[in-house]
Steps between C-alpha positions, in 0.01 A plus 500: 500500500157419349584131508588516869175676590283262294669202658430635847134566409465142370633363829261722698203381291594137565539557873166687511331210324638256757388724785147516356491121463574475871247762598767762579482868397709620205789742543285785369229416753760485778637839401151651493430350843825633646431842357153510655640382838780761479255786432277390787799470732630841401161657566488334843858617570403858416223476756725345765779759483806505729442445869623809684300431817814409695651852467461704817601839638517419867855588610423471870762648728744532209306799366602718794863508386431555129488822295390589148704723273346674198699657220334821375689471168420152364236389750697205632368369834747314718486358851768418744578511867451835672875531566593487131648827372365535143701756314376463144261300285669187359313547167533868414764626752269772634641590841172618655339186635265579785375255767131412498249294689547124470163371377333314216797270443456126453728294714733288282483121534864440403829672466834411349769676711791686338794270455735746322607847620587835347855403416370197306271740301788732415714206389215365286456837336867509400465151351192626318721754322729235356469383142314816389682631194284807464509604862671843541833447672452811710179358637685228681771734624301811595143400580389488858213325666243742636337245727499133578185372673397154613129470425260216559286493185143370527409183313180297471557124498234292325436130564283281282481238233480504120401230258423475134644433158722673248532433125837550343639484149830317472726573200790303354700624205688253276748606229655266236638506148306360210690519175595861439254629759514550875158401640357634823204319657311637798291248694224622730356292786207561729601446860255482790576512871279507805566498873464682830739690723466619860685822571593687816589863550493638151638846565348830376648822633254744655696822445432739210824688576719195437505430127350160424787410268746572779316278749454221242873512429590479870313174534520230612514545874592191697187408695706282731582832668133595547421571862177573689480877517651669801577866563841384626615490135413868436757705695732681258271454200192656349197301387296612203123498548331335208310724258387218273242278679483122483186532289676730256792258481282200424523537121879488507475198731265329254735573211805369683318182612381423144843568353664274759267212407547557128882506539490181707302321237725633224805364683358147443505542121811339347622405153425822314734778388240763578183496710232767487194529720176512299222488759457461870205406716611546861275522804610660823388387843586810696607450859627726781681829471772588749680833560879505526784748522806421294846672534634737239790743510420816298794709378451839344764696310514818298686542168490808278186619676310172451393256772584130473358240735646155562350220703661196658333191640588527867508121535671372183697806386356516150527858363295683236499857374538712187834659422585813297644462151794686345335591171830605335661170583189308392472665160881489460504120534193462276672719240812284501298183466300655217811607311659156537180330376478743211863434403453120504182529293677719246782245464257220430323714238825600329653156521211250481733205467636555845769678691751239393500647146569840652801368686635335185492838322 
């Protein structure tokens, strides 16, 4: 390992000497320059922020046919057409949703209409049960759905550009025999990548009531189905009013943009068994923010007095949700595995020369 590192340093010194001879900056000077430029760009990016000037709350004539519904239990605020009969909150099942004045609601820029219906959601839930060894059998046979609601969940879509560099450490492990010894060598390599990436519509959900891990798991949505917003897509569904603003969502947008660039640069690193990120210098050029409503089926069910919520992407059919666990079955299986492992270990201890000797006896 030491030899490999020293050899690389020797090469770097020779290259630096040649660069100096031609009046070019050394690699250390280039790195210091890039770091200074990155810090300056990041400071400028912090000043710029995301451009939310295009968001507007002018619904025009559409506002006359809209109503707000507020849940006194969990505080969910939803809007829909005035003819919608809201019977319960899609998040907490509280049946007392009262109509309110339609005001203070930003008009969405885009919407992805529901492509799948209630029957598709029920079918997806049954598929979700499959392959779950610790799921109580009675849950599948006896549980009932309290409510199935089609809800348009608010999302902020961020456009922009990111550029910068990422340093990685590549690792290769070589094993070979030398006499009576097995030798393991680990070789470490410094890997550097730089580039830029333009991105459109990085999604961040604007609802506190929908768990972030649920919404992240339901992605991606197919943006080919994105339409300019129209109230014509709302009949029969509720639309959740955002309770996380675009400004409050900006940190998640920044993180997702940086992670996207880092992953894209990492995908260009080949020839190593393992690759680890060491350092990143990424600058964001924040662009416009748009407001969109994306379709989600929310399914609530009750089991042994506990509430379970499932969510399905209303466009792609992807389903997420936690399931109950049969603790007796779980510990029973673990107990059997433990006993088998214990028995095998005991056999190897009692008969160190192998099970073949035991069979011969």
